[in-house]
N, C-alpha and C positions, 0 to 999 in steps of 0.2 A: 504493500500500500504506500509506504513512504517513498520507495523508489519510483513508483508510478507518478506520484505527485511531483517529485523532483524532475522527472523526465518531461512531464507535461509543462511545467513551468519553464524549463530550459527551452523546450520547443517554442513556446510562445515568445520568449525573449529573443531567441535567435531569428524567429520569423519576423518580428517587428524590425529588427536590425536589417534583415534582408529586404523588406519592403521599402526601406529608405533609399535603396539603390535600384529600385524597379524602373525600367525604362520603356519596354514595349507595352506594358500594362501595369496597373497598380498591384496586380497579383502575380506578376511574372518578373523574375530577376535572374541574371546570369550567374549568380553565386547563391545557391540555396542551401545554407548550412543545415537546416532541419532535416534534410534527407539523410545526411551522414549521421546525425544524432539518432534519428529513428532507427536506421539500419543497425547501427552499433548496439543500441539498447536492446533491440529484439534478438540480436545474435547472442548478446551476453547474458541477458536475464530471461529470455524465453518469449515465445510468441503470445503468451497469455497477457503480456504487457500492452497489447494492441489498443485497449481502451484509452490508455494514457496518451498514446500517439494521436488517436482520433480526437480526443478532447483538446489537446494542445493545438492541433491543426484547425479544429472548428473555431476555437476561441480566437485564434490568430486571424482567420479569414472572415469571421463574422463582423469584424471591425472594419472591413474594407467595403468598397462600393458594390457589394453583391447581395442578392436576397439571401435570407436565412437558409432556404433549401439548397441554394447554390453553394453556400459555404459548407453545408453538410456533405454535398457531393464531392467537393474538392477535398475535404478532409478524408472522405472515404478513399479517394484515389491515392492520397498521400499515405494512408494507412496500408492499403494493399501493396504499395511499393515496398514498404519495410517488411511486411509479412512475407511477401514473395521472396525477397532477398534472404531472409532468415531461413525460410522453409527449404529453399533450394541449396544454399551453400552448406547448410548443416547436413544435407543428405549425402554430400560427397564424403567418401570414406577417409577418415583421418584428417578432416579439415581442422586446421589450427586457427582459431579466431585471432591470435596475435599476429598472424600473417608472417611468420618467420621464414617460411619457404616461398620460393617463387611460384610454385604450384598453387598455394593458398591465395597469394596475391592475385594471380591470374583468374582464378575462380571467382573471387570477389569482384574483380574488375568487370568481367563479362556479365555476371549476374546482377550485381548491385549497382554498377555504374552505367551499363548499357541496356540490359533487358528490362529490369524492374522499373527503371526510370521512364521507360516508354509508356508504361501503364499509367503512371501519374500524369504524364504530359498529355496523353490522349483524353483521359477522364477530365482533367482540368480545363483543357482547351475547348472541348465539346461543351462543358458546363457553362463556360463564359459566353460562348456563342448562343447556346440555347436560352440563357438568361437574358440575352440582349445587351449584355455588358460590352461585348465585342462583336464585330460583324464576321460573318462566315468567310468573307474575302480575306480576312487576316488570320484564318485558322492555321495555315502553314507557318507563318511567322511566329505566332503564339506557340505552336507545338515545338518548333525548333528551339526557341529561347527557353521554353519551359524544360525541355529535355536537357539542354545544355546546362542550365542552372542546377538541376537535380544531379546531373552526372558529375559536375565539378564539386558540388557539396558532398557527394558520396566519396569521391576520390580524395578530397582534402581532409574532411572531418572524420569520417568513419575509421579509416586506418589509424589516425592519430588517437582516437578514443580507444579503439581496440587494443592498440599497443600499450597505451598508458595503463589501462585497467588490468590487462593480462600479464604484463611484464613487471617484475619487482622494481619499484621506483627507487633505485639506489644512485641515480645520477647526481652530479653536482648542480648547484644552482645555476652556474654558467651554462651547463648543458641544457637545462630546462628552458632557460631564456633563449638559447639558440634555437631549440626546437620550436618554441612558440613563434619566434621571429621568422623561421622558415615557412611555417604554416600561414602566417599573416601575409608574408611576401608573395606566396603562391596565389592566395586569394586576391590580393591587390593587383598582381600582374594579370591574372585571368580577367578580372573586371575591367582593367584598363584596356586590354586587347579586344575583348569581346563586347563589353558593356559600355565602353566610352564613359566611364564614371567621371572623369575629370573634364568632360566637355561641358560648356555652359549650356544651360537649357535642357529640356526634355522633350522628345518627340511626342506629339499628341497621340492619344489612343483613340483614333476615330473609328 
C-alpha cells in the first residue's frame, strides 16, 4: 500500500514536470519520465501495483484540457504499457531486472522501449482525436511524438531505477552525482534535439 502511494505520487510529479515541456500537444512531450517509472515499478514490485500507475496517470491527465473519460482512457493506455512490459520481460528465462547482461538490456529495450510504448501512443493519440482535443489530421504527428517521449522515458529512467534498486548502493557521493548528471544530460540532449525545448514559443495545437 505504501509503495503504491509513493509510486502514484512520483508518477504525478514526474508527469507534471513532463507537461511543462509539451510541444505538439499539452498531453504529449518528447521526454516522458513516467513511462520509465511505471515500467520499473511493475518489474520490481509486481504487476499487482497497476492501480497505483493508473491512479497516478489519471490524476496527472485529468488536470489537462481533456474530458474526464479521456483522461481515464489515456491512463489506461499508460497502465497497459507498464503491465505489458513487466509481463513480457519477466517471462524471459533468467531475466535480471538490474540489466547487468547485454541480453537483459536488449530484452528490455525491445519490449519496454519499442513495443509496449506503441500501445500507449496508439491509445493516447486515438483518445485525443476522439475527444476532439486534437484533429485526426494530426494523428500521425501525435503518435510519433507520443511514442518517442515514452521510448526515451523508458530508456533513460527505467534502467536507472532498476539498477539503483537492485544493485547494492555502495558508490561514493561523487559517483552518485555523476550518474545523476549523466541521466539529466541525456534527457536534456534528447529534448533539445527532438523537442526544441530551448526554442522560443510553442507550436499551436490546432
